[in-house]
C-alpha positions as CSV (number, residue, x, y, z in Angstrom):
1,X,-35.9,4.4,5.6
2,X,-33.6,1.5,6.4
3,X,-31.6,0.2,3.3
4,X,-31.3,-3.4,2.7
5,X,-27.5,-4.5,3.2
6,X,-26.2,-6.8,0.4
7,X,-23.2,-8.9,0.3
8,X,-21.2,-8.8,-2.9
9,X,-19.8,-12.3,-4.2
10,X,-16.4,-10.9,-3.8
11,X,-17.1,-10.4,0.1
12,X,-18.8,-13.7,0.2
13,X,-15.5,-15.2,-1.1
14,X,-13.1,-13.2,1.2
15,X,-15.0,-14.3,4.2
16,X,-14.8,-17.8,3.3
17,X,-11.0,-17.4,2.7
18,X,-10.4,-15.4,5.8
19,X,-12.9,-17.4,8.1
20,X,-14.7,-14.3,9.3
21,X,-18.4,-14.8,10.7
22,X,-21.1,-14.0,8.4
23,X,-22.5,-11.3,10.8
24,X,-19.2,-9.3,11.2
25,X,-19.2,-7.1,7.9
26,X,-22.9,-6.1,8.7
27,X,-22.2,-5.4,12.5
28,X,-18.7,-3.2,11.6
29,X,-21.0,-1.3,8.8
30,X,-23.7,-0.6,11.3
31,X,-21.7,0.0,14.6
32,X,-18.1,1.2,13.3
33,X,-17.1,4.7,14.5
34,X,-14.6,5.8,11.9
35,X,-15.8,6.4,8.2
36,X,-14.0,7.4,5.3
37,X,-14.0,7.9,1.8
38,X,-11.6,6.3,-0.7
39,X,-10.5,8.7,-3.4
40,X,-8.8,6.3,-5.7
41,X,-12.0,3.7,-5.8
42,X,-14.8,6.0,-5.0
43,X,-16.0,3.5,-2.3
44,X,-16.9,4.4,1.3
45,X,-14.9,2.9,4.3
46,X,-16.1,2.1,7.8
47,X,-13.4,0.8,10.6
48,X,-14.4,-1.1,13.5
49,X,-12.7,-3.3,16.1
50,X,-13.4,-6.9,16.4
51,X,-11.8,-10.3,17.3
52,X,-10.0,-11.7,14.1
53,X,-7.8,-15.0,14.5
54,X,-7.9,-14.7,18.3
55,X,-6.8,-11.0,18.4
56,X,-8.8,-7.6,18.6
57,X,-8.2,-5.8,15.4
58,X,-9.1,-2.8,13.4
59,X,-11.4,-4.2,10.4
60,X,-12.2,-2.3,7.1
61,X,-15.6,-2.8,5.6
62,X,-15.5,-1.1,2.0
63,X,-19.0,-0.4,0.6
64,X,-21.2,1.7,-1.7
65,X,-24.6,2.7,-1.4
66,X,-27.5,3.6,-3.8
67,X,-30.6,4.8,-3.1
68,X,-32.4,1.5,-2.0
69,X,-29.2,-0.4,-0.6
70,X,-25.7,-0.8,0.8
71,X,-23.6,-3.3,-1.2
72,X,-20.7,-4.6,1.0
73,X,-17.8,-5.1,-1.1
74,X,-15.1,-6.6,1.0
75,X,-13.8,-6.8,4.8
76,X,-10.3,-7.2,5.8
77,X,-8.1,-6.6,8.8
78,X,-6.1,-3.3,8.6
79,X,-2.5,-3.5,9.1
80,X,-1.0,-1.5,12.0
81,X,0.3,1.4,9.6
82,X,-2.3,1.1,6.9
83,X,-5.1,3.6,7.9
84,X,-2.1,6.2,9.3
85,X,-0.5,6.0,5.9
86,X,-4.0,6.2,3.9
87,X,-5.0,9.4,5.7
88,X,-2.0,11.0,5.6
89,X,-1.7,10.7,2.0
90,X,-5.2,11.7,1.4
91,X,-6.4,8.5,0.0
92,X,-8.9,8.3,2.8
């Protein structure tokens, strides 16, 4: 069964502030190749590449899953060192 994808209010605000296209969080969630679990927050993360502010960037989509739906919490561009740092320290 395909789960319903829901955008949190926080995500909607962040998309507006960061000027992110409304379809991008869903696209990265569905097509991102790198998946992580944040041991500090308990959320899942998927990383994918997308154009953001005219540059190809790695974007992180933070989400949680229930039995029926996926709730996307936020989306943000990863800093160059951020993914390496979080995986080396064991946070992801």
